[in-house]
VEXTIDO-665938 format. One record per residue: residue number from 1; x, y, z of N, C-alpha, C in turn. Coordinates in steps of 0.02 Angstrom, whole numbers. Layout:
N
<num->NUM nx->X ny->Y nz->Z cax->X cay->Y caz->Z cx->X cy->Y cz->Z>;
...
***
This chain:
184
<num->1 nx->4202 ny->5725 nz->3666 cax->4240 cay->5699 caz->3722 cx->4191 cy->5667 cz->3772>;
<num->2 nx->4211 ny->5609 nz->3797 cax->4172 cay->5575 caz->3848 cx->4190 cy->5604 cz->3916>;
<num->3 nx->4140 ny->5621 nz->3956 cax->4155 cay->5645 caz->4023 cx->4128 cy->5596 cz->4074>;
<num->4 nx->4160 ny->5597 nz->4131 cax->4139 cay->5553 caz->4186 cx->4133 cy->5596 cz->4249>;
<num->5 nx->4135 ny->5564 nz->4306 cax->4129 cay->5598 caz->4370 cx->4175 cy->5659 cz->4373>;
<num->6 nx->4150 ny->5712 nz->4398 cax->4187 cay->5775 caz->4407 cx->4213 cy->5803 cz->4342>;
<num->7 nx->4183 ny->5782 nz->4285 cax->4202 cay->5809 caz->4221 cx->4269 cy->5784 cz->4194>;
<num->8 nx->4300 ny->5736 nz->4227 cax->4363 cay->5710 caz->4203 cx->4352 cy->5655 cz->4152>;
<num->9 nx->4377 ny->5666 nz->4092 cax->4372 cay->5615 caz->4040 cx->4423 cy->5561 cz->4052>;
<num->10 nx->4407 ny->5499 nz->4033 cax->4458 cay->5447 caz->4036 cx->4516 cy->5465 cz->3990>;
<num->11 nx->4574 ny->5441 nz->4007 cax->4633 cay->5452 caz->3965 cx->4619 cy->5426 cz->3895>;
<num->12 nx->4637 ny->5464 nz->3843 cax->4629 cay->5439 caz->3775 cx->4667 cy->5373 cz->3764>;
<num->13 nx->4724 ny->5365 nz->3798 cax->4762 cay->5302 caz->3792 cx->4720 cy->5244 cz->3820>;
<num->14 nx->4691 ny->5254 nz->3877 cax->4648 cay->5202 caz->3907 cx->4588 cy->5189 cz->3863>;
<num->15 nx->4557 ny->5241 nz->3838 cax->4499 cay->5232 caz->3794 cx->4518 cy->5191 cz->3733>;
<num->16 nx->4574 ny->5207 nz->3703 cax->4595 cay->5172 caz->3642 cx->4605 cy->5097 cz->3655>;
<num->17 nx->4641 ny->5081 nz->3708 cax->4659 cay->5011 caz->3719 cx->4608 cy->4972 cz->3760>;
<num->18 nx->4555 ny->5006 nz->3783 cax->4502 cay->4970 caz->3819 cx->4465 cy->4922 cz->3772>;
<num->19 nx->4474 ny->4929 nz->3708 cax->4444 cay->4881 caz->3660 cx->4472 cy->4811 cz->3672>;
<num->20 nx->4528 ny->4805 nz->3704 cax->4558 cay->4739 caz->3720 cx->4525 cy->4707 cz->3782>;
<num->21 nx->4480 ny->4744 nz->3814 cax->4448 cay->4720 caz->3876 cx->4375 cy->4705 cz->3861>;
<num->22 nx->4356 ny->4640 nz->3860 cax->4287 cay->4623 caz->3843 cx->4238 cy->4638 cz->3900>;
<num->23 nx->4174 ny->4646 nz->3882 cax->4122 cay->4654 caz->3933 cx->4125 cy->4594 cz->3980>;
<num->24 nx->4114 ny->4606 nz->4043 cax->4116 cay->4553 caz->4093 cx->4185 cy->4539 cz->4120>;
<num->25 nx->4236 ny->4572 nz->4092 cax->4305 cay->4562 caz->4115 cx->4314 cy->4589 cz->4185>;
<num->26 nx->4365 ny->4564 nz->4219 cax->4385 cay->4592 caz->4284 cx->4440 cy->4643 cz->4271>;
<num->27 nx->4431 ny->4702 nz->4299 cax->4478 cay->4757 caz->4288 cx->4501 cy->4783 cz->4356>;
<num->28 nx->4566 ny->4791 nz->4363 cax->4594 cay->4823 caz->4423 cx->4616 cy->4893 cz->4403>;
<num->29 nx->4586 ny->4944 nz->4436 cax->4604 cay->5014 caz->4425 cx->4647 cy->5035 cz->4485>;
<num->30 nx->4712 ny->5040 nz->4473 cax->4761 cay->5053 caz->4526 cx->4769 cy->5128 cz->4536>;
<num->31 nx->4769 ny->5149 nz->4600 cax->4774 cay->5220 caz->4617 cx->4720 cy->5258 cz->4579>;
<num->32 nx->4658 ny->5234 nz->4587 cax->4603 cay->5256 caz->4544 cx->4579 cy->5328 cz->4557>;
<num->33 nx->4596 ny->5357 nz->4614 cax->4575 cay->5426 caz->4627 cx->4500 cy->5434 cz->4624>;
<num->34 nx->4477 ny->5482 nz->4584 cax->4405 cay->5496 caz->4579 cx->4368 cy->5443 cz->4538>;
<num->35 nx->4404 ny->5398 nz->4506 cax->4372 cay->5342 caz->4473 cx->4353 cy->5351 cz->4400>;
<num->36 nx->4387 ny->5395 nz->4365 cax->4367 cay->5405 caz->4295 cx->4374 cy->5341 cz->4254>;
<num->37 nx->4425 ny->5301 nz->4268 cax->4432 cay->5238 caz->4230 cx->4389 cy->5182 cz->4259>;
<num->38 nx->4377 ny->5184 nz->4324 cax->4330 cay->5136 caz->4354 cx->4262 cy->5145 cz->4321>;
<num->39 nx->4240 ny->5207 nz->4315 cax->4176 cay->5222 caz->4284 cx->4175 cy->5202 cz->4210>;
<num->40 nx->4229 ny->5216 nz->4175 cax->4234 cay->5200 caz->4104 cx->4225 cy->5125 cz->4092>;
<num->41 nx->4262 ny->5084 nz->4129 cax->4258 cay->5012 caz->4119 cx->4192 cy->4984 cz->4146>;
<num->42 nx->4167 ny->5008 nz->4202 cax->4103 cay->4984 caz->4228 cx->4046 cy->4998 cz->4179>;
<num->43 nx->4048 ny->5056 nz->4146 cax->3997 cay->5073 caz->4097 cx->3999 cy->5026 cz->4036>;
<num->44 nx->4055 ny->4993 nz->4027 cax->4063 cay->4945 caz->3971 cx->4054 cy->4873 cz->3994>;
<num->45 nx->4026 ny->4865 nz->4053 cax->4009 cay->4798 caz->4077 cx->4063 cy->4760 cz->4113>;
<num->46 nx->4118 ny->4793 nz->4130 cax->4173 cay->4760 caz->4166 cx->4157 cy->4759 cz->4241>;
<num->47 nx->4186 ny->4712 nz->4275 cax->4183 cay->4708 caz->4348 cx->4248 cy->4738 cz->4374>;
<num->48 nx->4243 ny->4799 nz->4401 cax->4302 cay->4838 caz->4417 cx->4317 cy->4836 cz->4492>;
<num->49 nx->4381 ny->4823 nz->4508 cax->4407 cay->4830 caz->4575 cx->4442 cy->4898 cz->4578>;
<num->50 nx->4417 ny->4943 nz->4618 cax->4445 cay->5010 caz->4625 cx->4492 cy->5010 cz->4686>;
<num->51 nx->4554 ny->5027 nz->4675 cax->4606 cay->5025 caz->4727 cx->4636 cy->5095 cz->4735>;
<num->52 nx->4634 ny->5120 nz->4797 cax->4665 cay->5185 caz->4811 cx->4674 cy->5189 cz->4887>;
<num->53 nx->4718 ny->5233 nz->4909 cax->4727 cay->5243 caz->4981 cx->4677 cy->5292 cz->5009>;
<num->54 nx->4643 ny->5331 nz->4967 cax->4596 cay->5382 caz->4988 cx->4526 cy->5352 cz->4995>;
<num->55 nx->4508 ny->5334 nz->5056 cax->4443 cay->5302 caz->5069 cx->4385 cy->5348 cz->5050>;
<num->56 nx->4393 ny->5413 nz->5059 cax->4339 cay->5460 caz->5042 cx->4326 cy->5460 cz->4967>;
<num->57 nx->4379 ny->5459 nz->4927 cax->4370 cay->5456 caz->4854 cx->4337 cy->5390 cz->4834>;
<num->58 nx->4355 ny->5336 nz->4867 cax->4326 cay->5271 caz->4851 cx->4252 cy->5268 cz->4868>;
<num->59 nx->4231 ny->5304 nz->4920 cax->4160 cay->5304 caz->4939 cx->4115 cy->5324 cz->4881>;
<num->60 nx->4139 ny->5371 nz->4840 cax->4100 cay->5394 caz->4783 cx->4093 cy->5341 cz->4728>;
<num->61 nx->4131 ny->5286 nz->4735 cax->4130 cay->5234 caz->4684 cx->4091 cy->5172 cz->4706>;
<num->62 nx->4063 ny->5174 nz->4765 cax->4029 cay->5114 caz->4792 cx->3972 cy->5090 cz->4748>;
<num->63 nx->3939 ny->5135 nz->4712 cax->3884 cay->5115 caz->4669 cx->3907 cy->5095 cz->4599>;
<num->64 nx->3972 ny->5101 nz->4586 cax->3999 cay->5088 caz->4519 cx->4045 cy->5027 cz->4519>;
<num->65 nx->4091 ny->5024 nz->4565 cax->4141 cay->4971 caz->4566 cx->4112 cy->4907 cz->4594>;
<num->66 nx->4136 ny->4850 nz->4569 cax->4116 cay->4785 caz->4596 cx->4149 cy->4773 cz->4664>;
<num->67 nx->4208 ny->4804 nz->4673 cax->4246 cay->4795 caz->4734 cx->4285 cy->4859 cz->4748>;
<num->68 nx->4288 ny->4878 nz->4811 cax->4325 cay->4936 caz->4834 cx->4380 cy->4911 cz->4880>;
<num->69 nx->4442 ny->4934 nz->4867 cax->4498 cay->4915 caz->4910 cx->4534 cy->4979 cz->4931>;
<num->70 nx->4530 ny->4996 nz->4995 cax->4566 cay->5053 caz->5022 cx->4631 cy->5027 cz->5053>;
<num->71 nx->4687 ny->5047 nz->5024 cax->4752 cay->5023 caz->5049 cx->4807 cy->5070 cz->5027>;
<num->72 nx->4856 ny->5079 nz->5070 cax->4915 cay->5117 caz->5053 cx->4966 cy->5067 cz->5025>;
<num->73 nx->4969 ny->5062 nz->4960 cax->5010 cay->5011 caz->4926 cx->5084 cy->5029 cz->4926>;
<num->74 nx->5101 ny->5088 nz->4950 cax->5171 cay->5106 caz->4956 cx->5199 cy->5089 cz->5025>;
<num->75 nx->5156 ny->5089 nz->5076 cax->5178 cay->5079 caz->5145 cx->5159 cy->5010 cz->5173>;
<num->76 nx->5112 ny->4977 nz->5140 cax->5089 cay->4913 caz->5166 cx->5096 cy->4858 cz->5115>;
<num->77 nx->5074 ny->4798 nz->5133 cax->5078 cay->4742 caz->5086 cx->5028 cy->4751 cz->5029>;
<num->78 nx->5041 ny->4716 nz->4974 cax->4996 cay->4717 caz->4917 cx->4930 cy->4684 cz->4939>;
<num->79 nx->4874 ny->4719 nz->4937 cax->4812 cay->4694 caz->4965 cx->4778 cy->4640 cz->4923>;
<num->80 nx->4802 ny->4629 nz->4862 cax->4769 cay->4582 caz->4817 cx->4817 cy->4525 cz->4798>;
<num->81 nx->4857 ny->4504 nz->4845 cax->4908 cay->4453 caz->4833 cx->4877 cy->4390 cz->4803>;
<num->82 nx->4908 ny->4367 nz->4750 cax->4886 cay->4305 caz->4718 cx->4829 cy->4314 cz->4669>;
<num->83 nx->4799 ny->4373 nz->4666 cax->4742 cay->4384 caz->4620 cx->4767 cy->4408 cz->4553>;
<num->84 nx->4731 ny->4388 nz->4501 cax->4745 cay->4410 caz->4433 cx->4682 cy->4439 cz->4402>;
<num->85 nx->4692 ny->4485 nz->4355 cax->4637 cay->4521 caz->4324 cx->4643 cy->4518 cz->4249>;
<num->86 nx->4586 ny->4525 nz->4215 cax->4587 cay->4527 caz->4142 cx->4619 cy->4591 cz->4116>;
<num->87 nx->4617 ny->4642 nz->4156 cax->4650 cay->4705 caz->4139 cx->4674 cy->4739 cz->4203>;
<num->88 nx->4734 ny->4768 nz->4199 cax->4761 cay->4809 caz->4252 cx->4773 cy->4878 cz->4220>;
<num->89 nx->4744 ny->4929 nz->4251 cax->4747 cay->4997 caz->4223 cx->4780 cy->5042 cz->4275>;
<num->90 nx->4830 ny->5080 nz->4252 cax->4866 cay->5127 caz->4295 cx->4878 cy->5191 cz->4255>;
<num->91 nx->4858 ny->5248 nz->4284 cax->4874 cay->5312 caz->4252 cx->4897 cy->5361 cz->4306>;
<num->92 nx->4945 ny->5402 nz->4287 cax->4972 cay->5455 caz->4331 cx->4994 cy->5428 cz->4399>;
<num->93 nx->5024 ny->5370 nz->4399 cax->5048 cay->5341 caz->4462 cx->5110 cy->5300 cz->4448>;
<num->94 nx->5160 ny->5306 nz->4491 cax->5221 cay->5267 caz->4485 cx->5248 cy->5251 cz->4554>;
<num->95 nx->5254 ny->5188 nz->4569 cax->5289 cay->5163 caz->4627 cx->5329 cy->5104 cz->4601>;
<num->96 nx->5392 ny->5116 nz->4586 cax->5433 cay->5066 caz->4551 cx->5433 cy->4997 cz->4583>;
<num->97 nx->5434 ny->4994 nz->4648 cax->5435 cay->4930 caz->4682 cx->5373 cy->4888 cz->4666>;
<num->98 nx->5321 ny->4920 nz->4644 cax->5258 cay->4886 caz->4629 cx->5254 cy->4861 cz->4557>;
<num->99 nx->5297 ny->4883 nz->4513 cax->5293 cay->4864 caz->4442 cx->5290 cy->4787 cz->4432>;
<num->100 nx->5334 ny->4747 nz->4463 cax->5329 cay->4675 caz->4453 cx->5262 cy->4646 cz->4477>;
<num->101 nx->5235 ny->4672 nz->4530 cax->5170 cay->4649 caz->4556 cx->5114 cy->4666 cz->4507>;
<num->102 nx->5116 ny->4725 nz->4478 cax->5065 cay->4744 caz->4430 cx->5067 cy->4699 cz->4369>;
<num->103 nx->5127 ny->4686 nz->4343 cax->5134 cay->4642 caz->4286 cx->5109 cy->4572 cz->4303>;
<num->104 nx->5126 ny->4547 nz->4362 cax->5105 cay->4481 caz->4384 cx->5029 cy->4477 cz->4395>;
<num->105 nx->4996 ny->4533 nz->4403 cax->4924 cay->4535 caz->4415 cx->4882 cy->4530 cz->4352>;
<num->106 nx->4915 ny->4530 nz->4294 cax->4881 cay->4523 caz->4230 cx->4871 cy->4448 cz->4216>;
<num->107 nx->4808 ny->4427 nz->4209 cax->4792 cay->4357 caz->4197 cx->4807 cy->4337 cz->4125>;
<num->108 nx->4809 ny->4272 nz->4113 cax->4819 cay->4246 caz->4046 cx->4765 cy->4275 cz->4000>;
<num->109 nx->4786 ny->4302 nz->3943 cax->4740 cay->4334 caz->3897 cx->4723 cy->4405 cz->3916>;
<num->110 nx->4752 ny->4429 nz->3971 cax->4736 cay->4496 caz->3996 cx->4784 cy->4549 cz->3970>;
<num->111 nx->4770 ny->4611 nz->3989 cax->4807 cay->4669 caz->3964 cx->4827 cy->4716 cz->4021>;
<num->112 nx->4886 ny->4745 nz->4015 cax->4908 cay->4799 caz->4057 cx->4903 cy->4863 cz->4016>;
<num->113 nx->4867 ny->4913 nz->4042 cax->4862 cay->4978 caz->4009 cx->4890 cy->5028 cz->4060>;
<num->114 nx->4947 ny->5058 nz->4043 cax->4984 cay->5099 caz->4092 cx->5005 cy->5163 cz->4057>;
<num->115 nx->4996 ny->5219 nz->4093 cax->5017 cay->5285 caz->4068 cx->5036 cy->5328 cz->4127>;
<num->116 nx->5097 ny->5354 nz->4126 cax->5117 cay->5400 caz->4179 cx->5172 cy->5446 cz->4153>;
<num->117 nx->5195 ny->5489 nz->4197 cax->5243 cay->5540 caz->4179 cx->5313 cy->5512 cz->4169>;
<num->118 nx->5350 ny->5544 nz->4125 cax->5417 cay->5522 caz->4107 cx->5468 cy->5578 cz->4115>;
<num->119 nx->5531 ny->5559 nz->4116 cax->5585 cay->5609 caz->4119 cx->5575 cy->5661 cz->4065>;
<num->120 nx->5589 ny->5722 nz->4082 cax->5576 cay->5778 caz->4038 cx->5517 cy->5818 cz->4061>;
<num->121 nx->5473 ny->5786 nz->4101 cax->5413 cay->5821 caz->4125 cx->5431 cy->5878 cz->4172>;
<num->122 nx->5490 ny->5874 nz->4204 cax->5510 cay->5927 caz->4250 cx->5513 cy->5995 cz->4215>;
<num->123 nx->5520 ny->5996 nz->4150 cax->5522 cay->6059 caz->4112 cx->5452 cy->6090 cz->4106>;
<num->124 nx->5400 ny->6051 nz->4120 cax->5331 cay->6074 caz->4110 cx->5291 cy->6081 cz->4174>;
<num->125 nx->5317 ny->6057 nz->4230 cax->5281 cay->6062 caz->4293 cx->5287 cy->5998 cz->4333>;
<num->126 nx->5237 ny->5985 nz->4373 cax->5237 cay->5926 caz->4417 cx->5205 cy->5867 cz->4383>;
<num->127 nx->5228 ny->5806 nz->4401 cax->5284 cay->5794 caz->4446 cx->5351 cy->5811 cz->4414>;
<num->128 nx->5396 ny->5832 nz->4456 cax->5464 cay->5848 caz->4432 cx->5517 cy->5807 cz->4469>;
<num->129 nx->5497 ny->5774 nz->4522 cax->5542 cay->5731 caz->4560 cx->5559 cy->5669 cz->4519>;
<num->130 nx->5623 ny->5654 nz->4507 cax->5641 cay->5596 caz->4466 cx->5615 cy->5530 cz->4494>;
<num->131 nx->5598 ny->5527 nz->4558 cax->5569 cay->5466 caz->4587 cx->5501 cy->5450 cz->4556>;
<num->132 nx->5469 ny->5501 nz->4527 cax->5402 cay->5492 caz->4499 cx->5400 cy->5502 cz->4423>;
<num->133 nx->5458 ny->5497 nz->4392 cax->5464 cay->5504 caz->4319 cx->5498 cy->5442 cz->4291>;
<num->134 nx->5466 ny->5410 nz->4243 cax->5494 cay->5351 caz->4212 cx->5557 cy->5367 cz->4171>;
<num->135 nx->5606 ny->5324 nz->4175 cax->5665 cay->5329 caz->4133 cx->5648 cy->5304 cz->4064>;
<num->136 nx->5685 ny->5324 nz->4013 cax->5672 cay->5300 caz->3945 cx->5670 cy->5223 cz->3943>;
<num->137 nx->5616 ny->5197 nz->3915 cax->5609 cay->5125 caz->3908 cx->5591 cy->5087 cz->3971>;
<num->138 nx->5578 ny->5122 nz->4025 cax->5566 cay->5088 caz->4089 cx->5504 cy->5043 cz->4088>;
<num->139 nx->5450 ny->5064 nz->4056 cax->5391 cay->5021 caz->4052 cx->5405 cy->4960 cz->4008>;
<num->140 nx->5443 ny->4969 nz->3955 cax->5463 cay->4912 caz->3914 cx->5502 cy->4861 cz->3955>;
<num->141 nx->5548 ny->4886 nz->3995 cax->5588 cay->4841 caz->4038 cx->5544 cy->4805 cz->4089>;
<num->142 nx->5493 ny->4839 nz->4114 cax->5449 cay->4810 caz->4166 cx->5409 cy->4751 cz->4140>;
<num->143 nx->5392 ny->4750 nz->4076 cax->5351 cay->4696 caz->4049 cx->5391 cy->4644 cz->4011>;
<num->144 nx->5454 ny->4659 nz->3997 cax->5497 cay->4614 caz->3956 cx->5497 cy->4543 cz->3985>;
<num->145 nx->5483 ny->4495 nz->3941 cax->5484 cay->4425 caz->3960 cx->5419 cy->4401 cz->3991>;
<num->146 nx->5373 ny->4446 nz->4006 cax->5310 cay->4426 caz->4037 cx->5249 cy->4443 cz->3994>;
<num->147 nx->5250 ny->4501 nz->3961 cax->5193 cay->4523 caz->3922 cx->5217 cy->4542 cz->3852>;
<num->148 nx->5172 ny->4536 nz->3803 cax->5187 cay->4556 caz->3734 cx->5162 cy->4627 cz->3723>;
<num->149 nx->5207 ny->4671 nz->3703 cax->5190 cay->4741 caz->3693 cx->5149 cy->4748 cz->3629>;
<num->150 nx->5091 ny->4780 nz->3637 cax->5047 cay->4795 caz->3581 cx->5060 cy->4867 cz->3557>;
<num->151 nx->5071 ny->4911 nz->3606 cax->5084 cay->4981 caz->3590 cx->5127 cy->5012 cz->3645>;
<num->152 nx->5170 ny->5057 nz->3624 cax->5214 cay->5092 caz->3672 cx->5229 cy->5161 cz->3644>;
<num->153 nx->5226 ny->5210 nz->3688 cax->5245 cay->5278 caz->3670 cx->5284 cy->5310 cz->3726>;
<num->154 nx->5331 ny->5352 nz->3708 cax->5371 cay->5390 caz->3756 cx->5385 cy->5457 cz->3724>;
<num->155 nx->5351 ny->5509 nz->3749 cax->5361 cay->5574 caz->3717 cx->5321 cy->5630 cz->3749>;
<num->156 nx->5314 ny->5683 nz->3712 cax->5282 cay->5745 caz->3735 cx->5211 cy->5749 cz->3709>;
<num->157 nx->5165 ny->5763 nz->3755 cax->5095 cay->5776 caz->3737 cx->5081 cy->5850 cz->3749>;
<num->158 nx->5028 ny->5876 nz->3716 cax->5011 cay->5946 caz->3728 cx->4944 cy->5951 cz->3764>;
<num->159 nx->4925 ny->6011 nz->3781 cax->4860 cay->6028 caz->3811 cx->4843 cy->5987 cz->3872>;
<num->160 nx->4875 ny->5994 nz->3928 cax->4935 cay->6034 caz->3940 cx->4998 cy->5996 cz->3920>;
<num->161 nx->5053 ny->6033 nz->3908 cax->5115 cay->5999 caz->3889 cx->5140 cy->5956 cz->3947>;
<num->162 nx->5159 ny->5894 nz->3930 cax->5185 cay->5847 caz->3980 cx->5220 cy->5791 cz->3944>;
<num->163 nx->5270 ny->5763 nz->3978 cax->5306 cay->5705 caz->3952 cx->5277 cy->5642 cz->3983>;
<num->164 nx->5259 ny->5594 nz->3942 cax->5229 cay->5533 caz->3966 cx->5262 cy->5472 cz->3934>;
<num->165 nx->5251 ny->5417 nz->3967 cax->5269 cay->5352 caz->3939 cx->5207 cy->5309 cz->3949>;
<num->166 nx->5189 ny->5270 nz->3899 cax->5129 cay->5229 caz->3904 cx->5137 cy->5165 cz->3864>;
<num->167 nx->5101 ny->5114 nz->3890 cax->5108 cay->5048 caz->3860 cx->5041 cy->5012 cz->3864>;
<num->168 nx->5028 ny->4971 nz->3815 cax->4974 cay->4921 caz->3816 cx->5009 cy->4855 cz->3800>;
<num->169 nx->5002 ny->4807 nz->3845 cax->5038 cay->4744 caz->3838 cx->4994 cy->4686 cz->3860>;
<num->170 nx->4998 ny->4631 nz->3822 cax->4956 cay->4572 caz->3834 cx->4995 cy->4515 cz->3864>;
<num->171 nx->4962 ny->4476 nz->3906 cax->4989 cay->4412 caz->3929 cx->4954 cy->4360 cz->3885>;
<num->172 nx->4993 ny->4327 nz->3843 cax->4964 cay->4278 caz->3798 cx->4934 cy->4220 cz->3838>;
<num->173 nx->4876 ny->4196 nz->3816 cax->4844 cay->4139 caz->3846 cx->4876 cy->4076 cz->3816>;
<num->174 nx->4897 ny->4029 nz->3858 cax->4928 cay->3968 caz->3832 cx->4882 cy->3933 cz->3782>;
<num->175 nx->4911 ny->3915 nz->3725 cax->4873 cay->3878 caz->3674 cx->4829 cy->3921 cz->3630>;
<num->176 nx->4821 ny->3984 nz->3647 cax->4779 cay->4029 caz->3607 cx->4821 cy->4064 cz->3554>;
<num->177 nx->4791 ny->4078 nz->3496 cax->4829 cay->4117 caz->3447 cx->4842 cy->4187 cz->3473>;
<num->178 nx->4896 ny->4218 nz->3451 cax->4911 cay->4287 caz->3475 cx->4853 cy->4334 cz->3459>;
<num->179 nx->4834 ny->4375 nz->3507 cax->4781 cay->4425 caz->3497 cx->4809 cy->4484 cz->3458>;
<num->180 nx->4768 ny->4512 nz->3417 cax->4787 cay->4571 caz->3379 cx->4742 cy->4628 cz->3399>;
<num->181 nx->4773 ny->4684 nz->3409 cax->4735 cay->4745 caz->3426 cx->4721 cy->4784 cz->3362>;
<num->182 nx->4664 ny->4818 nz->3360 cax->4648 cay->4860 caz->3303 cx->4694 cy->4920 cz->3304>;
<num->183 nx->4721 ny->4937 nz->3247 cax->4765 cay->4994 caz->3240 cx->4725 cy->5055 cz->3218>;
<num->184 nx->4745 ny->5113 nz->3245 cax->4710 cay->5175 caz->3228 cx->4740 cy->5206 cz->3167>;
***
């Protein structure tokens, strides 16, 4: 297992689909927290923008991230308006009003890698509030018509038990042949 800051390993979903993100790519790590994915992508040569409302957590990433953005994206405006990234990464975070903005932030040829909790998780612990649990197919609906789904899962994981929904989806580059992801 790969470990990063504070012993937290990157999500296996993010690790798997990070192969779609080339060295030198721009990566937006949304609600990055302690920065396990910021560190993962930076170690692979990406230029990472770490975004979180917790300025103290972001301070620990100053030597790793190419850019630090401290903003409350639920209460204020989107701080990166008009910017696009080669990859947008989101884990364990859901603010439905932001889904269209996140999809729009994926540049041509880029990828959205998203994993968070889904309905059914209330049987296993937090989050249990339906406001923070994806409905069946919700991530598919969020990317429909904008991104091509490479992988999608909606189900129960163990150790610890939790219900998640996750997606890896590409924005095709105009004129480029469709990208293919390696299958496991």
